[in-house]
Each structure stands twice: as structure tokens, then as C-alpha cells.
C-alpha positions as CSV (number, residue, x, y, z in Angstrom):
1,X,-50.1,-12.4,-171.0
2,X,-51.9,-11.2,-168.0
3,X,-54.2,-8.4,-169.3
4,X,-55.8,-7.0,-166.2
5,X,-57.6,-3.7,-165.8
6,X,-59.1,-1.8,-162.9
7,X,-62.7,-0.7,-163.1
8,X,-65.2,0.9,-160.7
9,X,-68.4,-1.1,-160.4
10,X,-71.5,0.6,-159.1
11,X,-73.9,-1.6,-157.3
12,X,-76.6,-0.4,-155.0
13,X,-75.4,3.2,-154.9
14,X,-71.9,2.2,-153.9
15,X,-68.7,2.0,-155.9
16,X,-66.4,-1.0,-155.8
17,X,-62.9,-0.7,-157.4
18,X,-61.9,-4.1,-158.7
19,X,-59.2,-5.6,-160.9
20,X,-60.4,-8.0,-163.6
21,X,-59.3,-9.7,-166.8
22,X,-59.9,-7.4,-169.7
23,X,-61.9,-10.1,-171.6
24,X,-64.3,-10.4,-168.7
25,X,-65.2,-6.7,-168.5
26,X,-68.5,-6.9,-170.5
27,X,-69.7,-9.9,-168.5
28,X,-68.9,-8.3,-165.1
29,X,-70.5,-5.0,-166.0
30,X,-73.6,-6.8,-167.2
31,X,-73.8,-8.7,-164.0
32,X,-73.7,-5.5,-162.0
33,X,-76.3,-4.0,-164.2
34,X,-78.6,-7.0,-163.6
35,X,-78.2,-6.7,-159.9
36,X,-79.1,-3.0,-160.0
37,X,-82.1,-3.7,-162.2
38,X,-83.5,-6.2,-159.8
39,X,-82.6,-4.1,-156.8
40,X,-84.5,-1.2,-158.2
41,X,-87.5,-3.4,-159.0
42,X,-87.5,-4.6,-155.3
43,X,-87.2,-1.0,-154.2
44,X,-90.3,0.0,-156.1
45,X,-92.3,-2.9,-154.8
46,X,-91.1,-2.9,-151.2
47,X,-90.6,0.8,-150.5
48,X,-90.4,0.4,-146.7
49,X,-87.7,-2.3,-146.5
50,X,-84.1,-1.5,-145.5
51,X,-81.5,-1.7,-148.3
52,X,-79.8,-4.7,-146.6
53,X,-83.0,-6.7,-146.9
54,X,-83.5,-5.8,-150.5
55,X,-80.0,-6.8,-151.3
56,X,-80.6,-10.1,-149.6
57,X,-83.7,-10.7,-151.6
58,X,-81.8,-10.0,-154.8
59,X,-79.0,-12.4,-153.8
60,X,-81.6,-15.1,-153.0
61,X,-83.3,-14.7,-156.4
62,X,-80.0,-15.0,-158.2
63,X,-79.0,-18.0,-156.1
64,X,-82.3,-19.7,-156.8
65,X,-81.9,-19.1,-160.6
66,X,-78.4,-20.5,-160.5
67,X,-79.5,-23.7,-158.7
68,X,-82.3,-24.2,-161.3
69,X,-79.8,-23.8,-164.1
70,X,-77.5,-26.4,-162.5
71,X,-80.3,-28.9,-162.1
72,X,-81.3,-28.3,-165.7
73,X,-77.8,-29.0,-166.9
74,X,-77.2,-32.0,-164.7
75,X,-76.3,-34.8,-167.1
76,X,-75.6,-37.5,-164.4
77,X,-78.9,-39.3,-164.7
78,X,-78.4,-39.5,-168.5
79,X,-74.9,-40.7,-168.2
80,X,-75.9,-43.4,-165.7
81,X,-78.7,-44.6,-168.1
82,X,-76.3,-44.7,-171.1
83,X,-73.8,-46.8,-169.0
84,X,-76.6,-49.2,-168.1
85,X,-77.7,-49.5,-171.7
86,X,-74.1,-50.0,-172.9
87,X,-73.7,-52.8,-170.4
88,X,-76.9,-54.4,-171.6
89,X,-75.8,-54.2,-175.2
90,X,-72.3,-55.6,-174.4
91,X,-73.9,-58.6,-172.6
92,X,-76.3,-59.2,-175.4
93,X,-73.5,-59.2,-178.1
94,X,-71.3,-61.4,-175.9
95,X,-74.0,-64.1,-175.8
96,X,-74.6,-64.0,-179.6
């Protein structure tokens, strides 16, 4: 069943009507809340910057955090090492 709802999301003093899956509502509202929290922090610290620049700074910060999380969760180096060790073990047991 396609359980969609329409909500109005407030981000940076603007409202955005969007249609979402009902089970994603809490996550989506929390994401908007986090954007607003960071935007307000930047507004306090950089009082003379235009809103567009502040929003760009928030977007950059979230992007940087996202990339750090991806790197931290990258299992490719471990998978390669496990494959290498598996091959070594297989060769060892074949020769025994």
C-alpha cells in the first residue's frame, strides 16, 4: 500500500509543501529541524552574511559530515584484505 501524506516543511523561514511516505515523516521533520538549528547558529555567528551564503555554509557542513560517514563505513579495504588472507589459507591447505 502506498501510504503518502502531504506536509509543509519550514526551512529558513520558507515553507515547502511536499508529499512523503508516512513512515518517513519523523526523519524528514528532524532533518529540517537540524538544518534550521545550524542555520540559526550561523546567523548568530555571521550576522552580516546574506541568507544564501548562510544556507550554502549549512549545505557544505552537512555534505562534509556525510562524506566522513561514508569513509568511516567503507568496508572495501577490509574486504580486500579478507580475500587476500582467504587465498593465502587456501594455498596453504592445498599444499598440505
